[in-house]
MARDO-365229 format. One record per residue (C-alpha): x, y, z; residue in one letter. Coordinates in Angstrom, 1 decimal, decimal comma, always signed. Example, Ala and Ser with C-alpha at 12.3 -4.5 7.8 and 13.67 -1.06 7.14 Angstrom:
<pts>
   east  north     up type
  +12,3   -4,5   +7,8    A
  +13,7   -1,1   +7,1    S
</pts>
This chain:
<pts>
   east  north     up type
  +23,8  -17,9   +0,3    M
  +23,1  -15,7   +3,5    R
  +19,4  -14,9   +4,3    A
  +18,1  -11,8   +6,3    W
  +16,5  -12,7   +9,9    L
  +14,7  -10,4  +11,8    R
  +12,3  -11,1  +14,0    I
  +11,4   -9,4  +17,6    C
  +13,7   -6,8  +16,5    G
  +16,9   -9,1  +16,2    L
  +18,5   -8,4  +12,6    S
  +21,0  -11,2  +12,0    L
  +21,9  -13,2   +9,0    I
  +21,7  -17,1   +8,8    V
  +24,5  -18,3   +6,6    V
  +23,9  -21,6   +4,5    L
  +26,9  -23,1   +3,0    S
  +27,3  -23,7   -1,2    S
  +26,5  -28,0   -0,5    G
  +23,4  -26,6   +1,5    G
  +24,2  -27,4   +4,6    G
  +23,6  -24,7   +7,5    T
  +27,1  -23,5   +9,1    V
  +25,5  -21,0  +11,4    G
  +24,6  -17,2  +12,3    A
  +26,8  -14,3  +12,4    E
  +26,7  -11,4  +14,0    E
  +23,8   -8,6  +14,3    P
  +24,3   -6,5  +11,4    S
  +23,0   -2,8  +12,1    P
  +20,5   -2,6   +9,0    G
  +17,2   -3,4   +8,6    T
  +15,4   -5,4   +6,2    P
  +13,4   -2,8   +4,1    P
   +9,8   -2,5   +5,0    R
   +7,2   -3,9   +2,4    I
   +3,7   -2,4   +2,3    T
   +2,1   -3,8   -0,6    S
   +2,5   -6,9   -2,2    L
   +4,5   -7,3   -6,0    S
   +3,3   -9,8   -8,3    S
   +6,4  -11,5   -7,6    A
   +6,6  -11,3   -4,1    L
   +2,7  -12,8   -3,8    R
   +4,3  -15,6   -5,8    A
   +6,9  -16,2   -3,8    K
   +4,5  -16,5   -0,7    I
   +1,9  -18,2   -2,6    L
   +5,2  -21,3   -3,5    N
   +6,4  -21,1   -0,4    A
   +2,9  -22,1   +1,9    M
   +2,5  -24,5   -1,5    R
   +5,6  -25,8   -0,7    R
   +4,9  -27,2   +2,5    N
   +1,7  -28,4   +1,7    R
   +3,1  -30,5   -0,6    R
   +5,9  -31,6   +1,5    A
   +3,7  -32,4   +5,0    F
   +0,3  -32,7   +4,4    Q
   -1,8  -35,3   +3,7    D
   -2,9  -36,7   +0,2    D
   -6,4  -35,9   +0,4    A
   -6,0  -32,5   +1,1    V
   -2,9  -32,3   -1,9    L
   -6,2  -34,2   -4,4    A
   -8,7  -31,2   -3,3    R
   -6,4  -28,9   -4,8    Y
   -4,5  -31,2   -7,9    G
   -1,2  -30,9   -6,3    E
   +1,3  -34,0   -6,2    R
   +3,7  -34,9   -3,8    R
   +7,2  -34,1   -5,3    P
   +9,1  -36,7   -6,0    A
  +12,1  -35,8   -4,5    S
  +13,0  -31,8   -3,1    D
  +17,0  -30,9   -2,5    P
  +15,8  -29,8   +1,2    A
  +14,5  -34,1   +2,0    F
  +18,4  -35,0   +2,0    A
  +19,9  -31,7   +3,2    T
  +17,7  -31,4   +6,2    C
  +17,4  -35,1   +7,3    E
  +13,7  -35,8   +6,4    L
  +12,8  -39,1   +6,5    P
  +10,2  -40,0   +3,2    R
   +8,1  -43,1   +3,2    T
   +8,8  -45,8   +0,1    A
   +5,5  -43,5   -1,4    D
   +7,7  -40,2   -0,9    G
   +4,8  -39,3   +1,6    G
   +6,1  -37,5   +4,9    P
   +7,4  -40,1   +7,9    A
   +8,0  -39,6  +11,5    A
  +11,3  -38,0  +12,2    T
  +13,1  -40,6  +14,3    F
  +16,2  -42,5  +13,7    P
  +14,6  -45,7  +14,0    A
  +14,2  -47,6  +10,8    A
  +10,6  -48,6  +11,7    A
  +10,0  -44,5  +11,6    A
  +10,7  -44,2   +7,7    S
   +7,7  -46,9   +7,1    K
   +5,2  -45,1   +9,4    S
   +3,5  -42,0   +7,0    P
   +2,8  -38,6   +9,6    Y
   +1,4  -36,3   +7,5    P
   +0,7  -33,2   +9,1    Y
   -3,1  -33,2   +9,3    S
   -5,1  -30,4   +8,2    E
   -7,4  -30,7  +11,5    T
   -3,4  -29,4  +13,2    K
   -3,5  -26,3  +10,7    V
   -7,1  -25,6  +11,7    A
   -6,1  -26,3  +15,5    D
   -2,9  -23,9  +15,0    C
   -5,0  -21,0  +12,8    L
   -7,7  -21,4  +16,1    G
   -4,9  -19,8  +18,7    T
   -4,0  -16,3  +18,8    T
   -0,4  -16,7  +17,2    G
   +1,1  -14,1  +18,9    G
   +4,5  -15,0  +21,2    L
   +3,8  -11,6  +23,3    A
   +0,2  -11,9  +23,6    G
   -0,8   -9,7  +21,4    T
   -3,0  -11,1  +17,9    K
   -0,8  -12,0  +14,6    A
   -1,7  -10,6  +11,2    S
   -3,6  -12,6   +9,3    P
   -0,7  -13,4   +7,1    L
   +1,2  -14,5   +9,9    Q
   -1,0  -16,5  +11,1    Q
   -1,5  -18,8   +7,8    H
   +2,2  -18,6   +7,1    Y
   +3,2  -20,0  +10,3    Y
   +0,1  -22,8  +10,5    C
   +1,4  -23,9   +6,8    S
   +4,5  -25,2   +8,9    L
   +3,9  -28,4  +10,4    P
   +4,0  -28,6  +14,5    G
   +5,3  -31,5  +15,1    L
   +7,8  -34,1  +13,2    S
   +9,6  -32,4  +12,4    P
   +9,1  -29,9  +15,0    D
   +9,2  -26,7  +13,1    V
   +6,4  -24,6  +15,4    R
   +7,1  -26,6  +18,4    A
  +10,7  -25,8  +18,9    C
  +10,3  -21,4  +17,6    F
   +6,9  -21,2  +20,0    T
   +7,6  -22,9  +23,3    F
  +10,9  -21,3  +23,8    Q
   +9,9  -18,3  +22,6    L
   +6,5  -17,6  +24,2    R
   +6,1  -15,7  +26,8    L
   +5,0  -17,8  +29,8    P
   +2,4  -14,6  +30,9    G
   +1,0  -15,6  +27,4    V
   +1,1  -19,7  +27,7    S
   +3,3  -21,9  +30,1    R
   +1,9  -24,7  +28,0    T
   +6,1  -25,9  +26,2    R
   +5,2  -29,5  +25,8    S
   +3,4  -31,4  +23,3    V
   +2,6  -35,3  +22,5    W
   +2,6  -37,2  +19,6    G
   +4,0  -40,7  +18,6    E
   +7,9  -41,6  +18,5    G
  +10,0  -44,4  +18,1    F
  +12,1  -46,0  +20,5    T
  +15,4  -47,1  +18,7    P
  +14,6  -50,2  +18,3    D
  +11,8  -49,4  +16,3    G
   +8,7  -49,6  +19,4    K
   +5,8  -47,2  +18,8    K
   +5,3  -45,2  +21,8    I
   +4,1  -42,2  +22,8    P
   +6,3  -39,4  +22,8    I
   +6,2  -36,1  +24,9    E
   +8,5  -33,0  +23,7    K
   +9,3  -30,1  +26,0    T
  +11,3  -27,0  +25,5    W
  +12,6  -24,7  +27,7    K
  +11,7  -21,5  +27,5    F
  +14,6  -19,2  +26,2    A
  +14,9  -16,1  +28,0    G
  +15,7  -15,1  +31,6    S
  +13,3  -12,8  +32,0    D
   +9,6  -14,0  +31,7    P
   +8,5  -10,6  +31,5    S
  +10,5  -10,0  +27,7    K
  +11,1  -12,1  +24,5    L
  +14,3  -14,0  +24,4    P
  +16,3  -13,5  +21,6    D
  +14,5  -14,4  +18,6    A
  +17,2  -14,9  +16,3    G
  +19,1  -16,9  +18,3    A
  +16,3  -19,3  +18,9    V
  +15,7  -19,6  +15,0    F
  +19,2  -20,4  +14,8    N
  +19,1  -23,3  +17,5    S
  +15,8  -25,4  +16,0    C
  +18,4  -24,4  +12,4    V
  +21,4  -26,7  +13,9    V
  +19,8  -29,0  +16,5    D
  +16,3  -28,6  +18,0    G
  +16,1  -31,3  +20,2    R
  +13,7  -30,7  +23,2    P
  +15,2  -30,5  +26,3    A
  +13,1  -33,2  +27,8    S
  +11,0  -36,2  +26,3    M
   +8,1  -38,3  +28,1    N
   +6,3  -41,8  +27,6    T
   +3,7  -43,4  +29,3    L
   +3,8  -46,1  +31,6    K
   +0,9  -47,5  +33,5    D
   -0,6  -44,0  +32,8    G
   +1,9  -42,6  +34,3    K
   +5,1  -40,4  +32,9    R
   +7,8  -41,8  +32,2    E
  +11,3  -39,8  +31,6    P
  +13,1  -41,3  +28,5    L
  +16,8  -40,3  +27,6    D
  +16,5  -37,7  +24,6    V
  +20,1  -38,9  +23,2    A
  +19,1  -42,3  +22,5    R
  +15,9  -41,2  +20,9    I
  +17,4  -38,5  +19,1    H
  +21,2  -39,0  +19,2    P
  +21,5  -36,9  +16,3    K
  +20,2  -33,2  +16,1    P
  +16,7  -33,4  +14,7    T
  +16,8  -29,6  +13,1    R
  +13,0  -29,0  +12,1    P
  +13,8  -24,8  +11,4    M
  +16,9  -26,4   +8,3    C
  +13,4  -26,8   +6,0    W
  +12,7  -23,4   +6,3    V
  +16,3  -22,1   +6,6    A
  +16,5  -24,3   +3,1    Q
  +13,6  -23,9   +1,4    T
  +11,9  -19,9   +2,0    Q
  +13,9  -18,1   +5,2    A
  +13,7  -14,7   +3,4    D
   +9,8  -15,6   +3,2    V
   +9,8  -16,5   +7,1    F
  +11,9  -13,5   +8,3    Q
   +9,7  -11,5   +6,2    G
   +6,5  -12,3   +7,3    I
   +7,4  -13,8  +10,7    M
   +9,6  -10,5  +11,7    G
   +7,0   -8,1   +9,9    G
   +8,7   -6,5   +7,5    A
   +5,8   -7,4   +5,1    I
   +3,5   -5,4   +6,3    D
   +0,3   -5,0   +3,9    V
   -2,7   -4,0   +4,2    P
   -5,2   -6,5   +5,5    L
   -7,5   -6,6   +2,3    A
   -3,9   -8,0   +0,1    E
   -3,2  -10,7   +2,9    Q
   -7,1  -11,9   +2,7    R
   -7,0  -11,8   -0,9    S
   -3,7  -14,5   -0,7    L
   -4,9  -16,1   +2,2    I
   -7,9  -17,0   -0,2    R
   -5,9  -17,6   -3,2    E
   -3,8  -20,2   -1,4    Y
   -6,7  -22,0   +0,1    Y
   -8,9  -21,7   -3,0    E
  -11,7  -20,7   -1,1    C
  -14,1  -19,7   -4,2    D
  -13,9  -23,4   -5,1    S
  -13,6  -25,6   -1,6    I
  -16,6  -25,0   +0,2    K
  -18,4  -27,6   -1,3    S
  -15,6  -29,8   -0,6    K
  -15,0  -29,1   +3,2    V
  -17,1  -28,8   +6,2    S
  -18,4  -25,5   +7,1    A
  -16,4  -25,2  +10,2    A
  -13,3  -26,0   +8,3    R
  -14,0  -23,3   +5,6    F
  -14,4  -20,9   +8,2    R
  -11,0  -21,8   +9,9    A
   -9,4  -21,3   +6,6    L
  -11,4  -18,9   +4,7    C
  -12,6  -16,7   +7,4    G
</pts>
C-alpha cells in the first residue's frame, strides 16, 4: 500500500509492504494531494474512526468507559509495530525488558489536555482545531509518536525543548526515570526541516538521540542502544493505521471551515453528554 505524505510542502510516498512492515520512502512526487474544503460523511467518519482507534488503543480504561468503548482484544498494528500489551490487553511501556509488558502505560487524558494547551504550530503559528485535537489524540511517549516527530521538527525560535521525562526500564527490568532527547533535524534554525524525512525516520527507527536518568539528584547518561537495542518505530502506528488521515490533516490538505472542524471535535468527545462527567477545566480543554 502506498500513502501520500505531504507535510510542510514536501510530498513523498510511505511504502508499506503487503505483510504490513514499513519498507521506506520513495523520492518526492511532483503531484500533490487535492485540497479538501468540506468534510464528506465518509471522510468525517474516517477521521473519527482514526481518533477513536487511537483512544481505544492507548488511553486508560476510565476514559473508554465514559464513551462506552472497549479496548480491542487485538489489532494487527500491535504486532506489526511491536507495541507491547499487558496481560489484560492494555497499553504497556515500550521497553524490551520483560517487566515492561507487566507495567501498564496508558496515555492519560491529562496529557491530552496538556497537549491541547499548546499552540500546536511547529513554526510558531497556531494549529487549526482539527490539527490540534487530532494530533493530541496520538500518544506523546511510549510509544513516542508526538515526541519523535515534534522535537525534531519544531523551530528553536518556537521552543528549544527537545526532551521529556517519563518512566522506563533498564534491560534487567528495573524501573527508573528516563529523559529522552531528540535533536532538531534541520541545519538552518530558521527553516522547518524536511518533515517527510522526519516522519519516515520515526517510522523506521525513532529512538531518541540521547537518554538520561537521575542519580543522587543529577542527570546520568544512559546508553540508548542498551536501553533500546532495536528501533522503537513510534510512527509505525500512524503509518499502519491512518497514514492518509495524518497526512491530510497535518499537511493541510484537509482544510475545512472552522464550524465543520468544531462539529467533528464535539462529536469525538461527545461534548453534549460529558459535561456532568468531567471537571469544568477538562470540559473546557476538550470541548472549548
